[in-house]
N, C-alpha and C positions, 0 to 999 in steps of 0.2 A: 504493500500500500504506500510506503514511504520511499520506494526505490528512486523516485525522481530527485530526492535529496542527495543521492549518492552519485548522480550523473555529473560528469565534468562537462564544461563548455566545449562545444564542437570546435576543432581547429579551424583556422581561417581557410577559406576556400573549400571547406568540406561541407557538404549538404547531408544532413541526417535523413535517413529513410523515415517516411511517415510511420507513426505508430500503427501497429497492426490492429485492424478492426475486423469484427466478425459480421459478415453480411450474408444474407441468404435470400434468393429469389422466392423461396418458399420452403426450403428444406425438403424433406420427404413428404410432408403432409401440409395441405392447405386446410386449416381449420375454419369452418364456417360459423363458429361461435366461440365463446370463451367466458371466463369468469374474471371478475375484477374486484377491486376494493369497494367496500360498502360506502355509498355516498348518501348522506342525509341532506334534505333540503334545508335552506335557511329557516330560522325561527322568528323572523320579523313578522309584523302584523300583516303586511301586504302579501307576503309569500304564503303565510298560513291561510289567509282568506282565499287566495287563488287556488291553492292545492286542496284545502280542506272543505271549502264551500262551493266555489265556482267550478272546481274540477273533480269533486267527489260526490257521488249521489247519496251516500250514507250521511255524510256531514251536512249536505244541503238539506236533506229531508228532516234530519234531526233538529237542526236549527230552526227550520221553518215551522215544524210542529210546535216547538216550545214558544217561539215568538208569536205565532198566530193564536195559540191557546191562551197565552198570558194576556195578549192584547184584547181578546174577546171577553175577558172576565168582566162581569158587571161589578161596578164599584159603588161603595157607599161612602158618604161624607158625614161625619158626626163630630161632636165635641162631648164634653162630660155630661151635658144636660140633655141633648136631643140629637136625633138623626134628621138630616136635611134632605128634602126632596127637591128643593130649589136653592141654589147658592151661586154666587159669582165664580167660585172655584170650579163648580160643576159646569157652569156655562163656558168657562175658559177651556176646560179639558174637552168638552163636547165639540168645540170648534176652535182648535188651538191656533190655526192660521188659515189664510184664504185657500190654500192648496190641499190641506189635509184635514181629516176628521180625527176623532180620538183614537180609533183602532189603527189608522195608518201611522199616526205619530208614535203610539206606544209600540207598535210592531217594529218600527225603525229603531226605537230606543232599545228594546229587548234584543234585537238582532245585533246591534253594535256591542251591547254588553256581552253577548255570547261569543261573538267572533273575536273581540279584542280584550275583553275584561273591563272595558270602560264605556260609559255612556254619558253624553253631555247634552244638556238642554239649555238653549239660549232664551232669555227673557227679553222681550221687546216692549219698551214703554218708558215713560218719563217718571211717573210717580204713581204710587199705589200698586194695585194688582197689575201684572203685565197685560198688555193688549194682545200679544201673540207669543207663541212658544214654537221653537224650531229645534230639531235634533241636529247636532253637529257631527260630522264624520270623525270618528275617534282617531283615525290615522293622521288627521290634519291638525289635531290639537296637541299642544305642548304645555305642560304645567310649569310655571315659573315659581320656584320656591324663594322665600325670603331668607334673611340671615338666621332666623330662628327655625327654619325648616318648614314652616307652614306656607301654603301657597299664597302668593300675593297677586297672581294674575294667570290668565289662560291665554295662550297665543294661538290663533287660528290662521293657518296658511292655506291660501287657495288662489289660483291664477297668478302666481308670482308675487302676490301681495300678502301682508301679514296684518292681522287686526288683533289688538290686545283687549281682553275683557278684565276688568278689575275684579279681584276676589276679596271677599270680606268674611271674617269669622264672627263679627259682632252684629252686622246688619245684613240687609239683602245683598246677595251676590248676583252678578249678571249671568252667571253660568251655574247650573246645578250639575255636579259631578257625582255620578253613581259608579262605584267600582266593586269588583269582587275581591275576595281576600287573596292577598299575595304575601307569603311569608318572608320574601326577600326584597320587597320594594315598598317604600313608604308613601308613594304617590300614585302608582298605577296598579291596576288590578291584573289578575292572572286569567288569561283566556283558556276556555275549555279546549280549544284547538291546540294550545301549547302542550297540554298533558297528553293529547291524542296524536301528537305530531308524528311519532314513530309509526304508529298504526296506520296513519293516513299515508305515509310514504310506502308502507308495505302493500296496502290496498291498491294504491295507484300503480305501483310497479307490477302487481299481479294482473291488473286490468291491461296494462301495456303489454305484458308478456302474452296474455291470451290473444290480444289483437294481432301481435306479431305472428303468433302460431297460426291463426286463421289466415293471415295474409300469405303464409307459406304452405297453404293447402292443408293445414292442421297436421303436418307431419314433422317429426324432428329432423334436425339437420344431420349432416354426415360429413365425411371427409373424402377428399380426392387424394389418393396415394400415387406418387410418381415413382415408377421403377424405370429409370433411364437405361439406355444401352451402355455396355461396358462399365457397369457399376456407377454411372453418373447419378448423383444424389439430389440434384436440384435442377430446376428449370432456368432457362435464360430469362433475362428481364423482359424481353419482348414476348416470350411464351407466357410468362406469368401474367403480364398485363392483359394479353389477349384472352386468357382463360378467365380472369376475374371479370372482365367486361362482358364476356359471353354469359357467364353465370348470372350476373346482375340483370342483363337485358332479356335473356331467353328463358331463364329457369327460376326466377324469383318472383313472388307476387301471386295474388289470387288468380289473375288472368292466365297465368302460365301453369296452373294446376294440371297435373297429369301429362304434361309434355315430356316425351322421352328425352333422356340425357344421352347425347352422342359423345363418346370419348375416343380420342385418338390413341395411337400406340403408346404404351408405357403408362397410361392413366387407368386407374381402377377405382370404382366408387365403393366406399365402405359405409353402409348406413349405420346410424347410431340410434339405438332405441332409448326409450324413457327409463330412467332409473326410478326406484321407488320414491326417492326424495322429490324428483320432478313431478311425479303423479300427485303429490300432496299439495300442489299450489292452490287447488280449490279449497281445501280445508284451511290453508293458510289465509286465503282471502276472506273466508267466512269468519275466522277467528279475529282478523284485523277489523272487519266490519263490526263485530260484537264489541271490541275494545273501543272503537270510535263512538258507538251508540252509548256505551256505558259511561265514558268520560263526559259526554255532553249531557247525559241525564235522561235518555229515552230508553225504555225497555226494548231490547232487541226484537221481541215478539211483535211490537207495534210497527217495526220496519220490515217485517217479513223475513228476518234473518233466521235460517233454520238452525236447529240444534239447541235452542234456548228453552229450557223446561222449568224456569224459575217460577212462573205463574201458571195456575191451573187453566186459566182461560183469558181471553182478550179483555173481558170486562174487568177482571182483577188487575191486569197489567195497566189498563187505562186509569183505574182508581189510584194505583201506586204512582203512575206518571204525574197525576195532579197533586197528590199528597207530598211526594218527595222532590218534585222538580218545579212544577208550574207555580204552586202556591207559595213556597218559600221565596222564589225569585220575585213574584209579583208583590209579596208583602214587603220585601226589602225596597223595591223600586217605588212603590206607592207611598211608603212611609217617608222616604227621602224627598219625594216630590211635595208631599203635604207639609213637611217641616220647612222646606225651601219656600213654598208659596205663603206659608204662615208669616214669614219674615216680611213679606210685602203687604199683606192684609192687616197685620197687627193683631190678629186673633189666632189662637192655636186650634187647629182642626186636625182630625185624623181621616186619612183616606185609606181604605182597605177593600179587598175583594169581598163581595157579598156571597158568603158560602152557601146560603140557602137557595141561590139561583143557579148553582152549578150542577148540571144534570148528572155528572159522574159521581158526585158526592151525595146525591139525593138519599140513598139508603142509609148512609151514616148520619146525615142530618136529621132524618126522620126518627131514627132510633134515639138520637140525643135529645131532641125535643120531647119525645115521649118519656124518656127517663127523667129529664129535669121537671117536666110537668107533673109527674106522679110523685115527686119528692115533696111530701107534705111538711117536712121539717124545715124547708127553705122558705124565706120570705120572697115576695115578688121582686124586690130589688136584687136579691141574691140570684134568683133565677135569670133575670135579665143580664146580669153580669156574666153568668156562666155561658149564656148564649151569645155573648159579644154585643149586646144591646146597651144603649145609654141608659142612665137612670130615669126613673119616672119623672115626668114633668108635673108641675103644680096643676092640680085639677084632674089628673088622670086617675082612673080607678085602679085600685091595687089588686 
C-alpha cells in the first residue's frame, strides 16, 4: 500500500511505464444484474413527502384516511357554564376564508401535521377575532428562536420572498403552531413518515423491482458466457459494445417478450433462476406496507393489507382507528386552536370533537350514557361532567 514511498525519482530522460491497470471487455461473463450497497433516501420533509405520500399508495391512503376522518368530526364549543350552538369562533371555523370551508382547512392542517410533524395556521385581521384563517405549508416555515430559546417569530418563504410573523407567548400570536412530540428537537415536531422512512424505501424498491421484472417478461435475468477460440477469455471492445447494444434494443423490455436470442460462436446463454430469498419480495413488500400503516396510525386491515389478524372484524378495526388515532390527534389540534383563538377573543373557550355524533363510537357512547344515567348515587352535575357536558345553567332542571 505504501510502496510509492519507496520509489526513487525517475532518471532524467527516462519515461516510466504507466502503472499496470486491470481492464476487461467483459471477462468471461457479462452479468445482466448485480447487487450493491444499500442506499436510503434523504430524510428531509420534501423527500419524505415525495416518497412516502406522493409516490407510495400505502402512505397516501393512510394519511388521507386520518386527515379526512379528523376533518369531518363534528365539533362543539363550550366554556365552564354552557355549550354554544352559535358563536363567533364557530362562525370563523365554519368559513375560515373565501376559498375554503372548515373541512378543507382542517384537512390541510391535519395533512401537514402528519406529513411533517408541524402544522401552522395564519390569522388575518387587525384587532379582535381574526377575519380569516389560512394553513401555511410546513416546509416553507422556519421558526426563529430568541436568546432564551422561545420562538420570537415565524418566517414564511415563498416565491423568492420571505415574510416574518411575530410570535408572542403572552398575547395573541399571528401564527398558531401545532406540532407532534419530538424527543430531540425543541421547536419542530416529528413526522410519522420519518419513523416509517425505512419501510417506505423498502416498499418503493419492491414496487420498482416488480415493475422491472414485468418489463423483462417476468423472467429472471441470466448471463452470457464467452468461450473464445484458443483459450481467449474476453471479448474485444467492439464485440462487447455491439453485444450490449443488441441486448438492450432487441431483447429487453415488454415488447420484446418471447423473442428468441441468437448467439454467435463462442457465446452461451446460462439462465438464472429465482433463489428462495428472491421469491420473498412479496412478503417483504407486505411487511413494509404493514410497518408504514402502523407508524402512521391506521390498522392494516383498513388498507386491505393481508396477513393482519389483530382485529376480529373491520368494525372493530374502525373503532380502534378512531379511538387510538383520529380522536387523540383531533383533541390535540382543536385544543391548540381554541387556546390560540381565546387569546384574540378575550374569553376562554374549549373546542372539542362531539363524541356523541361519531357513528363509529355510537355503541360505546350509548353504553356510557346508559351506565351514567342509571347511577342513582350521582348528582346531575356529576353526570354531566362524566359525559363531557358543561355545568347546568341557572334555571335548568336538575
